[in-house]
N, C-alpha and C positions, 0 to 999 in steps of 0.2 A: 504494500500500500504506500502511496506517495502522499506527502503533505501537500495540501492545496496552496500553502504559502510557507516560505522558509522558517518563519518564527513559530509555526504551529507546534504546540506541545500538549501531550495528554499524560495523565497519571490518575488512574482510578479503577474501580472494579467494573468488570464487564457485565452488561446486561445484553444477552445475545438475542438475535432475531434471524430466523431462517425465512426467506421470502421466495415465492415462486418467481422465476425469471420474468421481468417486465412488470412486476407487481410490488407494491410496498404496503399492503394492508397490515402486515404484521408489525411494521414500524409503529403504527398507532397503538398496537397492543403493548409494544416495548415502552412507549412513552408512559403508559398507565402504570407500569411497575418500576420505572427508573426513579432513583432518588438523587438529590443534589450531589454532584461530584461523580456520579456514575458515567461510564463511557458506553455509549451505544455501539455494539459490534454487530453489524448487519451484513448478511450475505444473501445473494441470489444465485450462488454457484459461480460467481465471477462474471456473470453475463453483462455486456455493455447495454443490453436492451432495457429500456424503461428506467430512468434515473431513480435510484432508491432515496436520494437525498437532494435537498435544494435550499434555497434562501429561507423559505417559511419554516422548514424543519430546524434550521440553524437559529432563526429568530426565536422560535418557541423554546428551543433548548437553552438559549441564554436566559429567557424568562424563568425557566425551571431550574437554572443554575447547574445544568448538566456539564460534565467535564469535557465532552467532545464526542466525535463519531468516527468510527473506523468502518469502512465500507468495502467489501469485496463485491464490487459491482460499480454502477455509475452514480456520479453526482452531477449536478448542474449548478448554474448560478454562481460560478466560481468567483467572479468579480465582487458580487454582493457579499458572499461569505467571507472573502478576504478582507473587504472593507470593514465588516463587523468584527473580524478577528476571532471568530469561533473556530476552534481547531477541528479540521476535517481531514481525514486521510482516505483516499479512494484508489481503486485499481483502474477506474475509467472515468472519463468525463463525457457526457452526452447531453444533447438537448432534448432527448426523448422523454415523454411524460409517462409515468407509470400507471398501470391499472390498479384497481382496489377490489380484487376478487378472491385472493387467497389461492390455494391453501398456504399454510406456513405454521410456524411455532415460535414461541418466545421462551427464553431461559432454558434452552436445551443446548447440548454440545453442538458446535458448528465447526466446519472446516473452512479455513481461509488460507489460500495460497499454500495448501498442504499442511497447515498447522491446525491442530484441534484447539479450539478455545472453549472453555467451560464457563458457565455463569459464575461470577465471583472471582475469576482470574484477575490478577493485577495487569492492567494494560498500561504500558509505558511507550511513548512514542515522541519522536522529534523529526527533524528534516532528514535524518538518516534512515528512518523506518520505524516499525512498530513491533513490540514484543508482547507476548502473553505469558505471564508467569503464574503458575499454580500457587495458591496460598501456601502450600507446604514448602515451597522453594523460595519464598520471598526473602527470608532472613539470609540465606546463603547468597542470593543474588545481590543483596545490599552489601554484604561483606565483600564479595568479589568485585563489585563496582568500586567500593571504597579503596580496596587494595590496588585496583587498576589505576585509579586517580592518583594515589600516592606514588605509584611507580612512575607514572607519566610526569608528575611534578618533579621527581628526582631526576628523570632524564632531562627535563628542561633546565633544571639547576645545573647539571653537568655540562649541557650544551652552552649555557650562558657563561660557564667557567672556561670555555674554549675547547672542550673536547669535541671530537668529531662524532657524527652519528654512527660511522663505521666502528669506532672504538666502543662507544657507549652500548651499541647493539650487539657487540660480540660477533661481528660479521666475519672476522678472520677465521674463527673456529667453524662457523657455518659454511664458509666458502671451502675450507679444507675438507670438511665432512661430505660436501657435495662433489668433491673432486674438481673443483674449479681452480684453474691455474691462473694466477695473476702475473702479468708480464708488464714491467714498468717501461713501456715504450708505446709509440703510436703504431697502428697496424701498418702504416706505410714504411716504418723503419725495419720491418721484418724481412728477412731474405726470401 
């Protein structure tokens, strides 16, 4: 799923909605169960047919204080959504209008881009993408993220101190392990 605008960020619990392709009736059922801060996670199997989301859904979500929408399917009204700053991530953009016939389901496991998302999973997303973290893995994910941030801060500190990325990253050992031979010459200098 791609962010509609680069500063879009989401972090909250998933309320899932499975929608028939070209239809968004179950979106309205998801609105009925969503609480402030929740992230609506909608799928129609990834079809670009019938936009699942648009300006009015974003506007209503802001009123409801929802945390964002992640859509494996189409959204529309991208300029208006961007202007209001409501975080939306989608696999497609389409002008097509959805039907409201069903069938579908709310708060059931859904598959999005090959990943199973369960109701209540922690949804975290930014311009680089979206992750679904089961509640039982949240503490480990936070610890790993904090460790990664500390490691990257140390790398930056060392780079600021004048070290090279080659040295800081231990590239010499990796090059040797891969059988890469470094030659200190230009390719035109070789016989």
